Structure formats: C-alpha cells, structure tokens
C-alpha positions as CSV (number, residue, x, y, z in Angstrom):
1,X,19.9,6.1,-19.1
2,X,16.3,7.8,-18.8
3,X,14.4,6.5,-15.6
4,X,11.8,5.0,-17.4
5,X,13.9,2.7,-18.6
6,X,14.8,1.6,-14.9
7,X,11.1,2.1,-13.7
8,X,9.8,2.6,-10.5
9,X,11.8,-0.3,-8.4
10,X,15.1,0.0,-10.6
11,X,15.2,3.4,-9.7
12,X,14.6,2.8,-5.7
13,X,17.4,-0.1,-5.9
14,X,19.7,2.5,-7.5
15,X,19.1,4.8,-5.1
16,X,19.2,2.5,-2.2
17,X,22.7,1.7,-3.4
18,X,24.1,5.4,-2.9
19,X,23.0,5.6,0.3
20,X,24.9,5.4,3.2
21,X,23.4,5.3,7.2
22,X,25.5,7.7,9.0
23,X,23.8,7.7,12.2
24,X,23.4,3.7,14.5
25,X,20.2,2.9,15.1
26,X,19.3,2.7,11.4
27,X,17.2,-1.2,11.9
28,X,15.5,-1.0,8.3
29,X,16.3,1.5,5.5
30,X,15.4,1.4,2.4
31,X,12.8,-1.6,1.2
32,X,9.8,-1.9,3.4
33,X,6.4,0.3,3.8
34,X,8.8,2.2,6.7
35,X,12.0,2.5,7.5
36,X,12.4,1.0,11.1
37,X,14.7,2.7,13.7
38,X,15.9,2.6,17.8
39,X,13.5,3.8,20.1
40,X,14.0,1.6,23.2
41,X,14.0,-1.1,25.0
42,X,10.7,-2.6,23.8
43,X,10.1,-0.7,20.9
44,X,10.9,0.9,17.4
45,X,10.5,4.0,15.9
46,X,8.8,4.2,11.9
47,X,8.9,6.8,9.5
48,X,7.7,6.9,6.3
49,X,6.5,9.5,3.7
50,X,4.2,9.6,1.0
51,X,2.4,12.0,-2.3
52,X,-0.3,12.8,-3.7
53,X,-0.1,13.9,-6.7
54,X,-2.5,15.7,-8.9
55,X,-3.1,14.4,-12.0
56,X,-1.2,11.1,-10.8
57,X,-3.3,9.8,-7.7
58,X,-5.8,12.7,-7.5
59,X,-8.1,15.1,-10.2
60,X,-10.0,18.2,-8.7
61,X,-12.9,16.7,-11.6
62,X,-13.7,13.9,-9.2
63,X,-11.7,13.8,-6.0
64,X,-13.3,16.6,-3.0
65,X,-10.8,18.4,-1.3
66,X,-11.4,16.8,2.2
67,X,-11.2,13.6,0.8
68,X,-7.5,14.2,-0.7
69,X,-7.0,14.8,2.8
70,X,-8.4,11.6,4.1
71,X,-6.2,9.8,1.3
72,X,-3.3,11.2,2.4
73,X,-3.3,10.3,6.0
74,X,-5.0,7.0,5.4
75,X,-2.0,6.5,2.8
76,X,0.5,6.9,5.3
77,X,-1.5,4.8,8.1
78,X,-1.1,2.0,6.0
79,X,2.4,1.8,5.8
80,X,2.4,1.8,9.6
81,X,-0.1,-0.7,9.8
82,X,2.2,-3.0,7.3
83,X,4.8,-2.5,9.8
84,X,3.0,-4.1,12.8
85,X,2.7,-0.4,14.4
86,X,0.4,2.6,15.2
87,X,0.8,6.1,13.5
88,X,1.5,8.8,16.0
89,X,2.7,12.1,14.2
90,X,2.8,13.7,11.2
91,X,4.2,16.3,8.9
92,X,2.1,18.1,5.7
93,X,3.5,19.7,2.7
94,X,2.2,21.4,0.0
95,X,3.1,22.3,-3.3
96,X,0.3,24.7,-4.8
97,X,-0.5,27.0,-7.9
98,X,-0.5,30.6,-6.0
99,X,-4.2,30.9,-7.7
100,X,-5.9,28.1,-5.9
101,X,-8.5,29.4,-3.6
102,X,-8.1,29.0,0.1
103,X,-11.3,27.0,0.6
104,X,-9.3,23.7,-0.9
105,X,-7.2,24.1,1.9
106,X,-9.6,24.6,4.2
107,X,-11.5,21.7,2.8
108,X,-8.1,19.7,2.7
109,X,-7.7,20.2,6.5
110,X,-10.8,19.0,7.2
111,X,-10.4,15.7,5.6
112,X,-6.7,15.7,7.6
113,X,-8.4,15.9,10.5
114,X,-10.8,13.8,9.9
115,X,-8.2,10.7,9.7
116,X,-6.0,12.4,12.1
117,X,-8.9,12.2,15.1
118,X,-9.5,8.9,14.3
119,X,-6.1,7.4,14.2
120,X,-4.7,9.5,17.1
121,X,-2.2,11.5,14.9
122,X,-1.1,14.9,15.9
123,X,-0.3,16.7,12.8
124,X,3.3,18.5,14.0
125,X,4.6,20.9,11.0
126,X,5.4,20.4,7.4
127,X,5.6,23.2,4.0
128,X,4.5,24.8,1.3
129,X,5.9,25.9,-1.9
130,X,4.9,27.2,-5.3
131,X,3.3,24.7,-7.5
132,X,1.9,24.1,-11.0
133,X,0.0,21.5,-9.9
134,X,-1.3,19.9,-6.1
135,X,0.9,18.3,-4.5
136,X,0.1,16.5,-1.0
137,X,3.3,14.9,1.0
138,X,2.6,13.2,4.6
139,X,5.7,12.2,6.3
140,X,4.2,10.0,9.4
141,X,6.5,8.1,12.6
142,X,4.9,5.4,14.2
143,X,6.0,3.4,17.3
144,X,5.9,-0.6,17.2
145,X,6.7,-3.0,19.8
146,X,10.4,-4.4,19.2
147,X,8.2,-8.7,19.3
148,X,5.8,-7.5,16.6
149,X,7.6,-6.2,14.2
150,X,6.5,-6.7,10.6
151,X,9.0,-6.8,7.6
152,X,8.8,-8.0,4.0
153,X,11.7,-10.1,4.5
154,X,10.5,-12.8,6.4
155,X,8.6,-15.5,4.7
156,X,9.7,-19.0,4.8
157,X,9.3,-21.3,2.0
158,X,6.1,-23.5,2.9
159,X,4.2,-20.4,4.3
160,X,0.6,-19.6,3.1
161,X,-0.1,-16.1,1.1
162,X,-2.9,-14.0,2.3
163,X,-4.8,-11.4,1.3
164,X,-7.3,-9.3,4.0
165,X,-10.7,-8.0,2.5
166,X,-11.2,-8.2,-1.0
167,X,-9.2,-6.4,-4.0
168,X,-9.7,-4.9,-7.1
169,X,-11.5,-2.1,-6.2
170,X,-10.0,1.3,-5.6
171,X,-8.3,0.6,-9.3
172,X,-12.1,0.0,-10.8
173,X,-13.3,2.6,-8.9
174,X,-11.0,4.8,-10.9
175,X,-11.8,3.5,-14.1
176,X,-15.5,4.5,-13.6
177,X,-14.4,8.0,-12.5
178,X,-12.3,8.5,-15.7
179,X,-15.1,7.3,-17.7
180,X,-18.1,9.8,-16.4
181,X,-19.4,6.0,-15.1
182,X,-21.0,5.2,-12.2
183,X,-21.0,2.4,-9.5
184,X,-20.3,1.7,-6.2
185,X,-15.7,1.3,-6.7
186,X,-16.0,5.0,-7.1
187,X,-16.1,5.6,-3.5
188,X,-13.4,3.1,-3.1
189,X,-11.1,4.5,-4.5
190,X,-12.1,8.2,-3.5
191,X,-12.0,7.3,1.0
192,X,-9.7,3.9,0.8
193,X,-9.2,2.9,4.2
194,X,-6.6,1.1,5.7
195,X,-6.3,-1.8,7.9
196,X,-4.6,-1.2,11.1
197,X,-6.7,-2.6,13.3
198,X,-6.6,-5.8,11.5
199,X,-3.0,-5.4,11.2
200,X,-2.5,-5.2,14.9
201,X,-4.4,-8.4,15.2
202,X,-2.6,-10.7,12.6
203,X,1.2,-9.8,14.0
204,X,0.0,-10.6,17.5
205,X,-1.3,-14.0,15.9
206,X,2.4,-13.9,14.2
207,X,3.0,-13.5,11.0
208,X,6.3,-13.9,9.1
209,X,5.9,-11.0,6.5
210,X,3.3,-8.3,5.4
211,X,3.4,-5.6,3.0
212,X,0.2,-3.1,2.2
213,X,-1.7,-3.1,-1.0
214,X,-0.5,0.2,-3.2
215,X,0.4,-0.9,-6.7
216,X,-1.6,-4.8,-6.5
217,X,-1.4,-7.7,-5.5
218,X,1.3,-8.8,-8.1
219,X,3.9,-6.0,-6.9
220,X,3.0,-7.1,-3.5
221,X,3.7,-11.0,-3.7
222,X,7.1,-10.0,-5.8
223,X,8.3,-7.5,-3.1
224,X,7.7,-10.1,-0.4
225,X,9.8,-12.8,-2.8
226,X,12.3,-10.1,-3.9
227,X,13.3,-9.0,-0.1
228,X,12.6,-12.7,1.5
229,X,14.8,-14.4,-1.2
230,X,12.1,-17.4,-2.3
231,X,9.5,-17.7,-5.0
232,X,5.5,-18.2,-4.6
233,X,2.5,-19.3,-6.2
234,X,-0.5,-17.0,-6.4
235,X,-3.8,-19.0,-7.1
236,X,-6.5,-16.6,-9.5
237,X,-9.2,-18.2,-8.2
238,X,-8.2,-17.8,-4.4
239,X,-7.9,-13.7,-4.8
240,X,-10.0,-12.5,-3.0
241,X,-12.8,-9.8,-5.3
242,X,-16.3,-8.4,-4.8
243,X,-19.2,-8.9,-6.6
244,X,-19.9,-5.1,-6.6
245,X,-16.2,-4.8,-8.5
246,X,-17.6,-7.7,-11.0
247,X,-19.6,-5.7,-11.9
248,X,-18.0,-2.2,-12.4
249,X,-15.3,-4.0,-14.4
250,X,-18.0,-5.7,-17.1
251,X,-18.8,-2.1,-17.5
252,X,-15.4,-0.9,-18.0
253,X,-15.2,-3.8,-20.5
254,X,-12.1,-4.9,-18.2
255,X,-11.1,-8.5,-16.3
256,X,-11.6,-7.5,-12.5
257,X,-8.7,-10.2,-12.1
258,X,-6.2,-7.4,-13.9
259,X,-7.3,-4.6,-11.6
260,X,-6.9,-7.0,-8.4
261,X,-3.1,-7.8,-9.7
262,X,-2.4,-4.7,-11.3
263,X,-4.2,-1.8,-10.0
264,X,-3.6,-1.0,-6.7
265,X,-4.9,1.7,-3.4
266,X,-6.4,-0.9,-2.0
267,X,-4.8,-0.6,1.2
268,X,-5.3,-4.3,2.1
269,X,-2.6,-6.5,3.6
270,X,-0.9,-8.8,1.5
271,X,0.9,-11.0,4.2
272,X,2.1,-14.6,4.8
273,X,2.5,-17.2,7.7
274,X,2.8,-20.5,8.6
275,X,0.2,-23.3,8.4
276,X,0.2,-23.7,12.2
277,X,-1.5,-20.1,12.1
278,X,-4.4,-21.0,9.7
279,X,-7.5,-21.9,12.8
280,X,-6.9,-18.4,14.2
281,X,-6.2,-16.4,10.6
282,X,-9.8,-18.1,9.7
283,X,-11.4,-16.1,12.2
284,X,-10.4,-13.0,10.3
285,X,-11.4,-11.0,7.3
286,X,-8.3,-12.6,5.1
287,X,-8.3,-15.3,2.5
288,X,-5.5,-17.5,1.5
289,X,-4.0,-16.9,-2.0
290,X,-1.2,-18.6,-2.4
291,X,2.3,-20.3,-0.6
292,X,5.3,-19.6,-1.0
293,X,7.8,-22.2,-2.4
294,X,11.4,-21.9,-3.3
295,X,13.5,-18.9,-5.4
296,X,14.5,-21.2,-8.0
297,X,10.6,-22.0,-8.9
298,X,9.9,-18.3,-9.5
299,X,6.6,-16.5,-8.8
300,X,3.9,-17.7,-10.5
301,X,0.2,-17.1,-11.3
302,X,-1.9,-20.2,-11.8
303,X,-5.2,-20.3,-13.5
304,X,-6.4,-23.7,-13.4
305,X,-3.6,-26.5,-14.3
306,X,-1.4,-23.6,-16.7
307,X,0.7,-21.3,-13.9
308,X,2.6,-18.2,-16.2
309,X,4.6,-15.7,-15.0
310,X,3.3,-13.6,-12.5
311,X,4.1,-9.8,-14.2
312,X,4.6,-6.5,-11.9
313,X,1.4,-4.4,-10.9
314,X,1.9,-0.2,-11.6
315,X,5.3,0.8,-12.0
316,X,5.4,4.9,-12.1
317,X,8.0,6.0,-15.0
318,X,6.3,2.8,-16.7
319,X,2.2,2.6,-16.7
320,X,0.0,5.2,-17.3
321,X,-2.9,5.9,-14.8
C-alpha cells in the first residue's frame, strides 16, 4: 500500500499502533499537539517537533531566510501554546544543499534568535546534514502546570466551539505569493504568530479541549471530535475571516471560507468550553463557531438551513500545496 492511500492521518494512526512506551511517565504520547510527560509534582514536560521543508512549506523565491527561521520557531511555540504550556528549550536540525551561501544560515538564525528572545527559549543543540533541498526541523520542550493542561480529548457534548483571531489568511497569502499577486495576506503567511499569550488566558478560564490551526479549521475540529469521541456542528457564517482575506481570496478567484476551513498555518486556536464560560470569553479575541454534539450526529458544516459532512483540511500525501 502506498502512503498516499493512507493519507497523513492514516499514517499517523498506523505508526501510533506500532510504537509502545518503554518508559514510565508518558501521560500523553502520539495524538496531540505535543507529548505530555511527567516532570514534577505540579508540572508536566511538553515535547513537540515540526519541520519546514523547501517546496512544501516555503519557497526561497518569496521567503527570506529570517522569515523561515521565525516561522520554524512559531509553529512549535503554537503546539506548546495549544497544550496550555510555556516553551523552554529547542534543538534545531538543518538539512542543506552543499552549495548554499552561508549568508542564508546567518539570516535563518537571525529569525530563530528573534523569536527565541521574544519567548525566552534557549536553543541547546541540533544537527546538520546534506540534502538536495532545505529542511529546518525544530524539537521543542515546554512546561505546563498540571491544572492547566489542555488536550484535544476533553470536548463534551453541549460545549461551544470557539476559534481565536481570524483564519484563512495564511492560505490566502500563499496563493498570492504563488501567483505573484500583492495583498496584505502575504505577510500573514510569511510571518505568522502563535497565540501563546491568549492560550495562557484560555486555560485559566477553563477550556475542555484545544488545538492549534495548522491544517485548517475543518481538520482541527475533526481532530478534537475524533480524540473526544464526539460530533460537531460548525456554522460557516460564524467562522472569523478578515476583510483582507476576503479581498485577497477574490484576487485569486477563490472562496475565503475554503481557505479558512481547508487551508492552514494560521496558528490560531480552536477550542471548546462550556456555556458557563461565555461571559469571560467574550472579553477575548475569540469567536463561537459551533457546538459539540453526540458522535452519532457526525461532524457537519451548517450553511443556512443545509448541513453537509465537514471535509478534512490539508493532508500531506493527499493534497498539493
């Protein structure tokens, strides 16, 4: 069987079924934004990793080296944020063509250092190897207070589903860059920001589940439903999409809603919380976009009076960026 038939999620599930924990203290392994490990009486250790690969996640035609470096850190910080934690240490591994100019590496680390300074992260190691294309991989650890840990698996029937900020901007920006068009969304793709500070506020208010938006709202909603054994209804007209994203989507003859649902790399947060949290959540940069229902009702997208099955967002091995 070819992995393109499995898709990214199917491959992850296959790997998950083949690995076993050989150390005590694994609270949460494969299946969340970060692994959760025992640390001390009050805290968990978080461990995540992510990669940026040339031709898949960026192109040197429109991404500056320092932008690639910043994004490599931000996407890992976003994973830590989605778990309700704070980032601490990182290891950066590079795969590089042997004819690359050293100025590229200097620029890359300028971006890495800028974001590490912002979040108080120490780069403590990594690896370098030769490759035909550029790849930047970051492994990151963080700390989460046990009482504030957020997982994908805590959604409850009756919860409301929320989304932070606005979504679809990164996918719209990528479209602009690929087609040599100008628009404000381009910078959102090149220089995304995680929602670490907001995540810290959310876990203190009390969320039942949370995930970062790396593959589109549709995928993230499905991840929460799969891990929590529930269903969901997402209301299309409630999904927060900025005017700039709508304008830029029109330049590409695309629907901004599709970018929000099936794009990705916005690094916003999708989370669920009980209705008793609404008054406190209204003070934050979040929007209610749906509700959690029984698993038997599936995961639906509501547009007007019509409900359809919510498709998946971006999947490696099945989608082409």
